[in-house]
C-alpha positions as CSV (number, residue, x, y, z in Angstrom):
1,M,20.1,6.0,1.1
2,T,16.2,4.5,1.0
3,I,13.8,5.8,-1.8
4,M,10.5,7.2,0.3
5,N,8.7,5.9,-2.4
6,P,10.2,2.7,-4.3
7,R,8.1,1.5,-7.4
8,K,5.4,-0.7,-6.5
9,T,5.9,-4.0,-9.1
10,I,5.2,-7.3,-10.8
11,I,8.4,-9.4,-12.0
12,D,7.4,-11.5,-14.4
13,C,10.4,-13.9,-14.8
14,D,11.2,-17.7,-16.4
15,P,14.1,-18.1,-13.3
16,G,16.9,-19.5,-14.8
17,I,20.3,-18.4,-14.1
18,D,20.0,-14.6,-15.1
19,D,16.2,-14.1,-13.6
20,A,17.6,-15.5,-10.2
21,A,20.8,-12.5,-10.4
22,A,18.4,-10.0,-11.7
23,L,15.5,-10.8,-8.8
24,F,18.3,-11.1,-5.9
25,M,19.2,-7.7,-7.3
26,A,15.5,-6.5,-7.3
27,L,14.4,-8.1,-3.9
28,S,17.6,-6.2,-2.1
29,S,17.1,-3.0,-3.8
30,D,15.1,0.0,-1.9
31,R,14.2,1.6,-5.1
32,L,11.7,-1.8,-5.8
33,D,8.5,-2.4,-3.8
34,V,8.2,-6.1,-5.4
35,V,3.9,-6.8,-5.4
36,A,4.2,-10.0,-6.9
37,L,6.4,-12.7,-9.2
38,T,4.7,-14.2,-11.6
39,T,6.1,-17.0,-13.7
40,V,6.1,-17.9,-17.7
41,F,7.8,-20.6,-19.3
42,G,11.8,-19.6,-21.0
43,N,14.8,-21.3,-20.0
44,V,12.8,-24.1,-18.3
45,G,9.2,-25.5,-18.9
46,V,6.4,-23.3,-16.2
47,D,6.5,-25.4,-13.1
48,Q,10.2,-25.1,-13.1
49,T,10.3,-21.3,-13.2
50,T,8.0,-21.4,-10.5
51,I,9.3,-23.6,-8.3
52,N,12.6,-21.7,-9.1
53,A,10.9,-18.0,-8.2
54,L,10.1,-19.9,-4.7
55,K,13.6,-21.0,-4.2
56,I,14.6,-17.5,-4.9
57,L,12.3,-15.8,-2.5
58,E,12.8,-18.1,0.2
59,V,16.7,-17.9,-0.2
60,S,16.6,-14.0,-0.4
61,G,14.3,-14.1,2.9
62,S,11.4,-12.4,0.4
63,E,8.5,-15.5,1.6
64,H,5.8,-12.8,2.2
65,I,6.5,-11.8,-2.1
66,P,3.5,-13.9,-3.5
67,V,4.2,-16.1,-6.9
68,Y,1.5,-16.6,-9.6
69,K,1.7,-19.8,-12.0
70,G,1.6,-18.2,-15.6
71,A,1.8,-19.5,-19.3
72,G,3.5,-22.5,-20.3
73,R,2.9,-22.3,-23.6
74,T,3.4,-19.9,-26.3
75,F,0.7,-17.1,-27.5
76,D,-0.3,-19.2,-30.3
77,F,-0.3,-22.5,-28.5
78,K,2.7,-23.7,-29.6
79,N,5.3,-26.1,-27.3
80,P,7.8,-24.0,-26.2
81,A,11.6,-24.6,-26.8
82,D,14.0,-23.9,-23.9
83,A,17.8,-23.4,-22.4
84,K,18.1,-26.0,-20.7
85,H,21.5,-26.6,-22.6
86,V,23.1,-23.3,-21.3
87,H,20.8,-23.1,-17.8
88,G,20.6,-27.0,-16.7
89,N,18.1,-29.4,-16.2
90,D,16.6,-27.4,-13.4
91,G,17.4,-23.6,-15.2
92,L,19.5,-23.0,-12.2
93,G,23.0,-24.6,-13.1
94,D,22.1,-28.2,-11.6
95,A,23.1,-26.6,-8.6
96,S,21.1,-28.8,-6.1
97,I,19.0,-26.1,-4.1
98,P,16.8,-27.5,-2.1
99,E,13.1,-27.7,-2.9
100,P,11.1,-24.6,-1.6
101,S,9.3,-25.0,1.7
102,I,6.9,-22.3,0.5
103,T,4.3,-22.6,-2.5
104,H,2.9,-20.9,-5.5
105,K,-0.5,-18.8,-5.3
106,A,-3.2,-20.9,-6.5
107,K,-4.6,-17.8,-9.1
108,H,-3.0,-17.8,-12.8
109,A,-0.4,-15.4,-13.1
110,V,-2.7,-13.5,-16.2
111,N,-5.4,-13.1,-13.5
112,A,-3.6,-11.9,-10.9
113,T,-1.9,-9.5,-13.2
114,V,-5.1,-8.1,-14.3
115,D,-6.0,-7.6,-10.5
116,I,-3.0,-6.3,-9.7
117,V,-3.0,-4.0,-12.3
118,N,-6.5,-2.8,-11.3
119,D,-5.8,-2.6,-7.6
120,Y,-2.4,-0.2,-7.8
121,E,-4.3,1.6,-10.7
122,G,-1.7,3.6,-12.6
123,K,1.4,2.7,-10.2
124,I,2.3,-0.7,-10.9
125,T,5.5,-1.1,-13.1
126,Y,6.0,-4.4,-14.7
127,I,9.3,-5.7,-16.0
128,A,9.4,-8.6,-17.7
129,L,12.6,-10.7,-17.5
130,G,11.5,-13.9,-19.8
131,R,8.4,-13.7,-22.3
132,L,5.9,-11.3,-22.3
133,T,3.2,-14.0,-23.1
134,N,1.8,-13.2,-19.3
135,L,1.3,-9.5,-20.6
136,A,-0.2,-10.4,-23.3
137,L,-2.7,-13.0,-22.4
138,A,-3.4,-10.2,-19.6
139,I,-4.2,-7.4,-21.8
140,S,-6.1,-9.5,-24.1
141,L,-8.5,-10.2,-21.0
142,D,-8.4,-6.6,-19.9
143,P,-7.3,-4.1,-23.0
144,N,-7.5,-1.4,-20.0
145,L,-4.3,-2.4,-18.7
146,V,-2.2,-0.3,-21.5
147,E,-3.3,2.6,-19.8
148,L,-2.9,1.1,-15.9
149,I,0.4,0.1,-16.3
150,S,2.5,2.5,-15.1
151,E,5.8,1.7,-17.1
152,V,7.1,-1.7,-18.9
153,V,10.6,-2.8,-18.5
154,V,12.1,-5.8,-20.9
155,M,15.0,-7.2,-20.2
156,G,15.0,-8.5,-24.6
157,G,16.9,-11.1,-26.2
158,A,19.1,-10.8,-29.3
159,I,17.7,-9.4,-32.8
160,H,20.9,-11.2,-34.8
161,Q,22.3,-14.8,-34.8
162,P,24.0,-16.1,-32.3
163,G,21.9,-14.0,-30.2
164,N,20.4,-15.8,-27.3
165,A,20.0,-19.1,-26.6
166,T,17.1,-20.1,-28.7
167,P,15.8,-18.5,-32.0
168,V,13.3,-16.9,-30.6
169,S,14.8,-14.9,-28.0
């Protein structure tokens, strides 16, 4: 069954093992039209999450989807904690996946989010698989995004300990 009008989506992610599974499902869904991936620090640092996003796109045959590297620190500029002890040093279980042959776009994820949401006025679903830092920064640049984003879907962490892998999950 093919959906006539799949949802235009930006997926903001910090690809570790959990996001890899979610991305493979999203990329294979006929209900979503992924127009961009944006990356943020989280399971590992933003440089590695960006490489992981590119690896996932390449493995899935979705190299046409642009990747924008985003925030590497918290909204208040603190050094982030990671979850390497859960996801491995590379965030993907140290599975030795070859380096991607594709690269990310030069534009920052926050600026790309502002531009894409404005281009698709009222038609973007923002899926946040990681921290909400990129979205918070995008809204701080353009408060109109609150009205222009069709919906925000969040893969949230736990409220109580032991919770997720870090106290800030």
